ROLUMGU-64203 format. One record per residue: residue in three letters; x, z, y of N, C-alpha, C in turn. Coordinates in steps of 0.2 Angstrom, whole numbers, m for minus. Each point is the difference from the previous one (the first is absolute). Layout:
// ROLUMGU-64203
resn/n_u/n_w/n_v/ca_u/ca_w/ca_v/c_u/c_w/c_v
ala/X/Z/Y/X/Z/Y/X/Z/Y;
...
***
This chain:
// ROLUMGU-64203
resn/n_u/n_w/n_v/ca_u/ca_w/ca_v/c_u/c_w/c_v
met/557/881/m18/1/4/7/4/6/m1;
leu/4/1/5/4/6/0/m4/7/1;
arg/2/5/m3/m4/6/0/2/3/7;
pro/m5/3/3/1/4/7/5/6/m2;
phe/5/1/4/4/6/m1/m3/6/2;
thr/m4/0/5/m3/6/3/m6/2/m5;
asn/m1/m5/m5/m5/2/m5/3/4/m5;
cys/7/m2/m1/4/4/m6/5/4/3;
leu/3/m2/3/5/4/1/0/5/6;
val/2/m2/4/1/4/4/m6/2/3;
ala/m4/2/m2/m2/m1/m1/m6/0/m3;
leu/m8/0/7/m5/4/m4/m7/m1/4;
leu/m5/1/m4/m7/m1/2/m2/6/5;
cys/m3/m1/6/m2/5/4/m7/1/0;
gly/m3/6/0/m7/1/0/m4/m2/6;
leu/m6/m2/m1/m4/m1/6/m2/6/4;
val/m1/0/6/m1/6/4/m8/2/0;
leu/0/6/m2/m7/3/m1/m3/2/7;
val/m6/m3/2/m3/1/6/m7/4/m1;
ala/m1/5/3/m6/4/m1/m6/m4/2;
pro/m5/0/m4/m6/m4/2/m3/3/6;
leu/m2/m5/4/m3/2/7/m8/1/m1;
thr/m2/5/4/m7/1/0/m3/m1/7;
gly/m6/m2/0/m3/m1/7/m2/6/3;
cys/m3/m1/7/m2/6/4/m6/3/m3;
gly/m1/7/1/m6/3/m2/m2/0/m7;
gly/6/0/m4/m2/0/m8/m3/m6/m2;
gly/2/m6/3/m3/m6/m2/3/m3/m6;
lys/m1/m6/m2/2/m3/m6/8/m1/1;
lys/3/1/m6/7/m1/m1/2/m7/1;
lys/5/m2/4/3/m7/0/4/m1/m6;
lys/1/m6/m1/4/m2/m6/7/2/2;
gly/4/4/m4/7/2/1/4/m1/m6;
ala/6/2/0/4/0/m6/m2/4/m6;
met/1/m2/m6/m2/4/m6/3/6/0;
thr/m3/5/m3/2/7/m1/5/0/m6;
ile/4/5/m1/5/0/m5/m4/0/m7;
ala/m6/3/0/m4/0/m6/m2/m7/m2;
glu/m2/m4/5/m2/m7/m1/5/m4/m2;
arg/6/1/3/6/m4/m2/2/2/m7;
leu/0/6/m2/1/2/m7/m5/m4/m5;
lys/m6/0/2/m5/m3/m4/2/m8/m1;
lys/1/m3/6/2/m7/0/6/m1/m4;
ala/5/4/1/6/m1/m4/m1/0/m8;
arg/m4/5/m2/m1/1/m7/m4/m6/m3;
ala/m4/m3/4/m4/m6/m2/4/m7/1;
asp/6/0/2/4/m6/1/1/m3/m7;
gly/m2/m6/0/1/m4/m7/6/m4/m1;
thr/4/0/6/6/m5/m1/6/4/m4;
pro/4/m4/m3/6/3/m4/4/5/4;
gly/0/6/m1/4/5/3/m4/2/7;
gly/m6/m2/1/m3/1/6/m1/8/1;
pro/m3/3/m4/m2/7/1/7/4/1;
thr/5/m1/m3/7/3/1/2/m1/7;
arg/0/m6/2/2/m2/7/m4/3/5;
glu/m7/0/m1/m4/2/5/m1/8/1;
leu/1/3/m6/0/8/0/7/2/4;
thr/5/m4/m1/6/2/3/m1/0/8;
lys/m3/m6/2/m1/m1/7/m4/6/3;
val/m6/2/m4/m4/6/2/5/6/0;
ala/4/1/m4/5/6/0/4/0/6;
arg/2/m6/2/4/m1/6/m4/3/6;
met/m6/m2/0/m5/2/6/0/7/0;
gln/m1/3/m6/m1/8/0/7/3/2;
val/5/m3/m1/7/3/2/0/0/8;
lys/m2/m6/3/0/0/7/m5/4/3;
ser/m6/2/m3/m5/4/3/2/8/m2;
gly/5/1/m3/2/7/m2/m3/3/m6;
asp/m3/m4/m4/m4/3/m6/5/m1/m6;
lys/5/4/0/5/0/m6/m4/1/m7;
ala/m4/5/0/m3/1/m7/m4/m6/m2;
gly/m4/m3/5/m4/m6/m2/5/m6/m2;
ala/5/m1/4/5/m5/m2/3/1/m7;
val/2/6/m2/3/1/m6/m5/m1/m6;
lys/m6/2/1/m6/m2/m4/m1/m7/m1;
thr/0/m4/5/m1/m7/0/6/m3/m4;
leu/6/2/2/6/m3/m3/0/1/m8;
glu/m2/6/m2/m1/1/m7/m5/m4/m3;
glu/m6/m2/3/m5/m4/m3/3/m7/0;
ala/4/m2/5/3/m7/0/5/m1/m6;
arg/4/6/m1/5/m1/m6/m4/0/m7;
lys/m6/3/0/m4/m1/m6/m3/m7/m2;
thr/0/m4/6/m2/m7/m1/5/m4/m3;
val/6/2/m1/5/m4/m3/1/1/m7;
ala/m2/m4/m4/0/1/m8/7/0/m3;
ala/0/2/m6/7/0/m3/3/m7/m1;
asp/m5/m4/m1/3/m7/m1/m2/m5/6;
ala/0/3/6/m2/m4/6/5/m5/1;
asp/m2/m6/3/4/m5/2/5/2/5;
ala/7/0/m1/5/2/4/0/m3/7;
ile/m1/m7/0/0/m4/6/m5/3/5;
ile/m6/2/m2/m5/2/4/1/8/2;
phe/2/4/m6/m1/7/1/7/3/2;
ala/5/m2/m2/7/3/2/0/1/8;
pro/m1/m6/4/0/1/7/m5/6/3;
arg/m6/0/m4/m5/5/2/3/7/m1;
leu/3/1/m5/3/7/m2/5/2/5;
val/4/m5/2/5/1/5/m3/2/7;
glu/m5/m3/2/m4/2/6/m3/7/m1;
ile/m3/2/m6/m2/6/m1/6/5/1;
ala/5/m1/m3/6/4/0/2/2/7;
glu/0/m6/4/1/1/7/m4/5/4;
val/m7/m1/m1/m4/4/3/1/8/m2;
tyr/1/1/m6/1/6/m3/6/3/4;
gly/5/m4/1/6/2/4/m1/2/7;
glu/m5/m4/3/m2/2/7/m3/7/0;
leu/m3/2/m5/m4/6/m1/5/6/m2;
gly/6/m2/m2/5/5/m2/m2/2/m8;
glu/m4/m4/m3/m1/1/m7/5/m4/m5;
lys/6/3/0/5/m4/m3/m1/m1/m8;
lys/m2/5/m3/m1/0/m8/m5/m6/m2;
pro/m6/0/2/m4/m6/m1/2/m6/2;
gly/4/0/6/3/m6/3/5/m3/m4;
arg/4/4/m3/6/m2/m5/m4/m3/m6;
glu/m5/3/m2/m3/m2/m7/m3/m7/1;
ala/m3/m1/6/m3/m7/2/6/m5/0;
ala/5/2/4/6/m5/1/3/m1/m7;
asp/1/5/m4/3/m1/m7/m4/m5/m4;
lys/m6/1/0/m5/m4/m4/1/m7/3;
ala/0/m1/6/1/m7/3/6/m3/m2;
val/6/3/0/6/m2/m2/0/m2/m8;
ala/m3/4/m4/0/m1/m7/m4/m6/m1;
met/m6/m1/4/m4/m6/m1/4/m7/1;
thr/5/1/5/4/m7/1/3/m3/m5;
glu/1/4/m6/4/m3/m6/m4/m5/m3;
ser/m7/0/1/m4/m5/m3/m2/m6/5;
met/3/0/6/m1/m6/5/4/m6/m2;
gly/m3/m5/0/3/m7/m2/3/m3/7;
asp/m3/2/5/3/m3/7/5/5/2;
ala/7/m3/0/5/4/2/0/2/7;
val/m2/m4/5/0/1/7/m5/6/1;
ala/m6/0/m3/m5/5/1/3/6/m3;
arg/4/0/m5/3/6/m3/5/3/5;
val/4/m4/3/4/2/5/m3/4/6;
glu/m6/m3/2/m3/2/6/m3/7/m2;
val/m3/1/m6/m3/7/m1/6/5/m1;
leu/5/m2/m3/6/5/m1/3/2/6;
ser/0/m5/5/3/1/7/m4/5/4;
lys/m7/m2/m1/m5/5/4/0/7/m3;
ala/0/0/m7/1/7/m3/6/3/2;
gly/6/m3/1/6/3/2/m1/3/7;
thr/m3/m4/4/m2/2/7/m4/7/0;
val/m5/0/m4/m5/6/0/4/6/m3;
tyr/4/m1/m5/4/5/m3/5/3/5;
gly/3/m4/4/5/2/5/m3/3/6;
ser/m5/m3/3/m3/2/6/m6/4/0;
arg/m3/0/m5/m6/4/m1/0/6/m5;
leu/3/m1/m5/0/5/m6/7/4/0;
gly/5/m1/4/6/4/0/4/m1/m6;
asp/0/m6/m4/3/0/m6/5/m6/1;
ala/6/1/3/5/m5/1/3/m3/m7;
gly/0/4/m5/2/m2/m7/m4/m6/m2;
lys/m6/1/0/m5/m5/m3/0/m6/5;
ala/1/2/6/0/m6/5/6/m5/m2;
arg/5/3/m1/6/m4/m2/m1/m4/m6;
gln/m3/4/m5/m1/m3/m7/m5/m6/1;
ser/m5/1/3/m5/m5/1/3/m6/4;
leu/3/1/5/3/m5/4/6/m4/m3;
gly/3/4/m4/6/m3/m4/m3/m5/m5;
lys/m5/2/m3/m3/m5/m5/m3/m6/4;
ala/m3/1/6/m3/m5/3/6/m5/2;
ala/6/2/3/5/m4/1/3/m4/m5;
glu/0/3/m6/2/m3/m6/m4/m6/m2;
ile/m7/1/0/m4/m5/m1/0/m6/5;
ala/1/2/7/0/m5/5/6/m4/0;
asn/5/2/m3/6/m4/m1/1/m3/m7;
gly/m5/1/m4/0/m3/m7/m3/m7/0;
glu/0/m2/m7/m2/m7/m1/m8/m1/0;
gly/m3/6/0/m8/m1/0/m2/m2/7;
val/4/1/5/m3/m2/7/4/m7/2;
ser/m5/m4/2/3/m7/2/3/0/7;
asp/5/m4/1/3/0/6/m5/m1/6;
arg/m5/m3/m1/m5/0/6/m3/6/2;
phe/m1/5/m5/m3/6/1/5/6/1;
arg/6/m2/m2/6/6/0/0/3/7;
pro/0/m4/6/0/4/6/m5/5/1;
gln/m6/m2/m2/m6/4/1/1/7/m4;
ala/3/m1/m6/1/6/m5/5/4/3;
leu/6/m3/2/5/4/3/m2/4/7;
ala/m4/m4/4/m3/3/6/m4/6/m2;
ala/m4/0/m5/m4/6/m2/5/6/m2;
val/5/m2/m4/5/5/m2/3/4/6;
ala/2/m5/5/4/3/6/m5/4/4;
leu/m6/m2/1/m5/4/4/m1/7/m4;
gly/m1/m1/m7/m1/6/m4/6/5/1;
tyr/6/m2/0/6/5/1/m1/3/7;
ala/m1/m5/5/0/3/7/m6/5/1;
asn/m6/m2/m2/m6/5/1/1/6/m4;
ala/4/0/m6/1/6/m4/6/4/3;
asn/2/m2/6/6/4/3/6/m1/m4;
leu/1/m6/m3/6/m1/m4/3/m6/3;
ala/1/m1/6/3/m6/3/7/m2/m2;
asn/4/5/m2/7/m1/m2/0/m4/m7;
glu/m5/2/m4/0/m3/m7/m2/m8/1;
ala/m3/m2/5/m2/m7/1/5/m5/2;
lys/6/3/1/6/m5/3/1/m6/m4;
ala/0/1/m7/1/m6/m4/m6/m5/0;
val/m6/3/0/m6/m4/0/0/m4/7;
ile/2/3/5/m1/m3/7/5/m5/1;
ala/6/1/m3/5/m6/0/m2/m6/m3;
lys/m3/1/m6/m2/m6/m3/m6/m3/3;
leu/m5/4/3/m6/m2/3/2/m4/7;
glu/5/2/3/2/m3/6/3/m7/m1;
glu/4/0/m6/3/m6/m2/m6/m6/m2;
met/m5/3/m3/m5/m5/m2/m5/m2/5;
ala/m1/5/5/m4/m2/6/3/m5/4;
gly/6/m1/0/3/m5/4/m1/m7/m3;
lys/m2/0/m6/m1/m7/m4/m7/m2/m1;
ile/m4/5/2/m8/m1/m2/m2/m5/6;
glu/m4/m5/m3/m3/m5/5/m7/2/2;
glu/m4/3/m5/m7/2/1/0/6/4;
leu/m4/m1/6/0/5/5/m2/7/m1;
arg/m6/1/m4/m2/6/m1/5/5/m4;
pro/2/m3/m6/5/5/m3/7/1/4;
lys/1/m5/4/6/0/4/m1/6/5;
ala/m6/0/3/m1/5/5/0/7/m3;
glu/m3/1/m6/m1/6/m3/6/3/m3;
ala/5/m5/m2/6/2/m3/5/3/6;
leu/0/m4/6/3/2/5/m2/7/3;
ala/m7/1/0/m3/6/3/2/6/m5;
ala/0/m1/m6/2/5/m5/7/2/1;
ala/4/m5/1/7/2/1/1/4/6;
ala/m3/m3/6/0/4/6/m3/7/0;
asn/m5/1/m4/m3/7/m1/5/4/m3;
val/4/m2/m5/5/5/m3/5/1/5;
his/3/m5/3/5/1/5/m2/5/6;
ala/m6/m1/2/m2/5/5/m1/7/m2;
arg/m2/1/m6/m1/7/m3/7/3/m2;
ser/5/m5/m1/7/3/m1/4/1/6;
gly/m3/m2/6/3/1/6/4/m6/4;
asp/0/m6/m4/3/m6/3/m5/m4/4;
lys/m2/3/6/m5/m3/4/2/m7/3;
glu/6/m1/1/2/m7/2/m1/m5/m5;
lys/2/1/m6/m1/m5/m5/m8/m1/m2;
ala/m3/6/1/m8/m1/m1/m3/m4/5;
ala/2/1/6/m3/m4/6/2/m8/m1;
thr/6/m2/m3/1/m7/m1/m4/m3/m5;
leu/m1/4/m6/m4/m2/m5/m7/m1/2;
leu/m3/5/4/m7/0/2/m1/m6/5;
ala/5/m2/4/m1/m6/4/m1/m6/m4;
asp/4/m1/m5/m1/m5/m5/m7/0/m4;
ala/m1/6/m2/m6/1/m4/m7/m2/4;
ala/0/3/7/m5/m2/4/m1/m7/1;
lys/5/m4/1/0/m7/1/m3/m3/m5;
ala/2/2/m7/m3/m4/m6/m7/2/0;
ala/m2/6/1/m7/2/m1/m5/m4/5;
lys/3/0/6/m4/m4/5/m1/m7/m1;
ser/4/m3/m4/0/m7/m2/m4/m2/m6;
ile/m3/5/m3/m4/m1/m6/m7/m3/2;
asp/m3/m5/m3/m6/m3/1/m6/4/m3;
gly/0/1/m6/m6/3/m3/m2/7/2;
ala/m6/1/1/m2/7/3/2/6/m4;
ala/m1/0/m6/1/5/m5/8/2/0;
asn/3/m5/m1/8/0/m1/3/3/7;
lys/m3/m3/5/3/2/7/m2/7/1;
thr/m6/2/m1/m2/7/1/4/5/m4;
tyr/1/m1/m6/4/5/m4/8/m1/2;
ala/2/m5/2/7/m1/2/1/4/7;
leu/m5/m1/4/1/4/6/m1/8/m1;
ile/m4/2/m4/0/7/m2/6/2/m3;
ala/3/m3/m4/7/2/m3/5/1/5;
val/0/m5/5/5/0/5/m1/6/5;
ala/m6/1/2/m2/5/4/1/7/m3;
asn/m1/1/m6/2/6/m3/7/2/0;
ala/4/m6/m1/7/1/1/2/2/7;
met/m3/m3/5/1/2/7/m1/7/1;
val/m6/3/m3/m2/7/1/6/4/m3;
ala/3/m2/m5/5/4/m3/7/0/4;
ala/0/m6/4/6/m1/4/m1/3/7;
gly/m6/3/1/m1/3/7/m3/m5/5;
asp/m1/m7/m2/m2/m5/5/m8/0/0;
thr/m2/5/4/m8/1/0/m3/m6/4;
lys/4/m2/5/m3/m6/4/m1/m6/m4;
gly/6/m2/m4/m1/m6/m4/m5/1/m6;
ala/0/6/m2/m5/1/m6/m7/0/3;
thr/m2/2/6/m6/0/3/m2/m7/1;
ser/4/m4/2/m1/m7/2/m2/m4/m7;
leu/4/1/m5/m1/m3/m6/m6/2/m4;
ala/m2/7/1/m6/2/m3/m6/m3/3;
ala/0/m1/7/m5/m3/3/m1/m8/m2;
glu/5/m3/m1/0/m7/m3/m3/0/m7;
ala/3/5/m4/m3/0/m7/m7/2/0;
glu/m3/4/5/m7/1/0/m4/m6/1;
lys/2/m4/5/m3/m7/2/0/m4/m6;
met/6/m1/m4/1/m4/m6/m5/2/m5;
ser/0/7/m1/m4/2/m6/m8/m2/1;
ala/m2/m1/6/m7/m2/1/m1/m7/m2;
lys/5/m4/m1/0/m7/m2/0/m1/m8;
ile/2/5/m3/0/0/m8/m7/m2/m3;
ala/0/m5/m3/m7/m3/m3/m3/5/m5;
asp/4/2/m5/m3/4/m5/m2/7/3;
pro/m6/2/m1/m3/6/3/4/7/m3;
glu/1/0/m6/3/6/m3/8/0/2;
gln/3/m5/0/7/m1/2/1/2/8;
gln/m5/m2/4/0/1/7/m1/8/1;
lys/m5/3/m4/m1/7/1/6/4/m2;
glu/4/m2/m5/6/4/m2/5/m1/5;
ala/1/m6/2/5/m2/6/m1/4/6;
leu/m7/1/2/m1/4/6/1/7/m1;
gln/m1/3/m6/2/7/m2/7/1/1;
asp/4/m5/m2/7/1/0/3/m1/8;
val/m4/m4/4/1/0/7/m1/7/3;
arg/m6/3/m2/m2/6/3/5/6/m2;
ala/3/m1/m6/5/5/m2/6/m1/4;
leu/2/m6/1/6/m2/4/m1/3/7;
gln/m6/m1/3/m1/2/7/0/8/1;
ala/m2/3/m6/0/7/0/7/3/0;
ser/5/m4/m4/7/2/0/3/m1/7;
val/m2/m6/3/3/m1/6/m2/5/6;
gly/m6/2/m1/m2/6/5/4/6/m1;
lys/2/1/m6/4/7/m2/7/m1/3;
gly/2/m6/1/7/m2/1/2/2/7;
***
């Protein structure tokens, strides 16, 4: 099964909304409400899944950022970093470290953010899955460029990702996915001009792809970069083809992620109406995903998309 881009790349988990517990009239019994930050922290620490505490603590930190608790978020992120052992599995923990770096960047804490991103990049050396390595390096490049103010490291990380994506370690079947990750990484790191060679190859491959999800995502990634570099007409043409491919997909999960990818590219192109329509369709499709955990992650990506559409 293809990896969701919005899980890697461009890509990111959004926190759940914290709602204050409701109380009854006259000091009556508390109704059941959302968990407090303290309760979420306790639950995160007790998570027994591989990388679970790291992932969940980062989610709590995102909530603290949204609520304006910078000191609390920094403390939670430091705890999340400490859950990553020196010999941790790179496939699980490198993406988590990039997420941590991103949140640090949102807080303006560039030094610990760079440290987390640097560690993630170093961990990719031990990854046996070339596409997973490309995705982590591409997302790290995005975070360096857009959140941590380090264009040099962004270029270095994305350059390595492009080299791997074009290498023998990536099969032809997954090369469009890898190249799309790199292209989006350049675009989101505000380095759209550096993506020209990647985009040319991606567009060429997209025209030959028969499988609909990678076709839609490849076209969307190319459109995204064209939009960010100012070529709105080319972006619109590619987006029309990408949307057509995404809407023709049968499987709920693949269709949801393809629709999200195309809608995100529409946001970049300024097509709020089109993005809103695809986001609504993606929300409906995500409810049909059979696997509960995958459904939850897909819905989180849909919510992040809807938030970005609202800002557009």
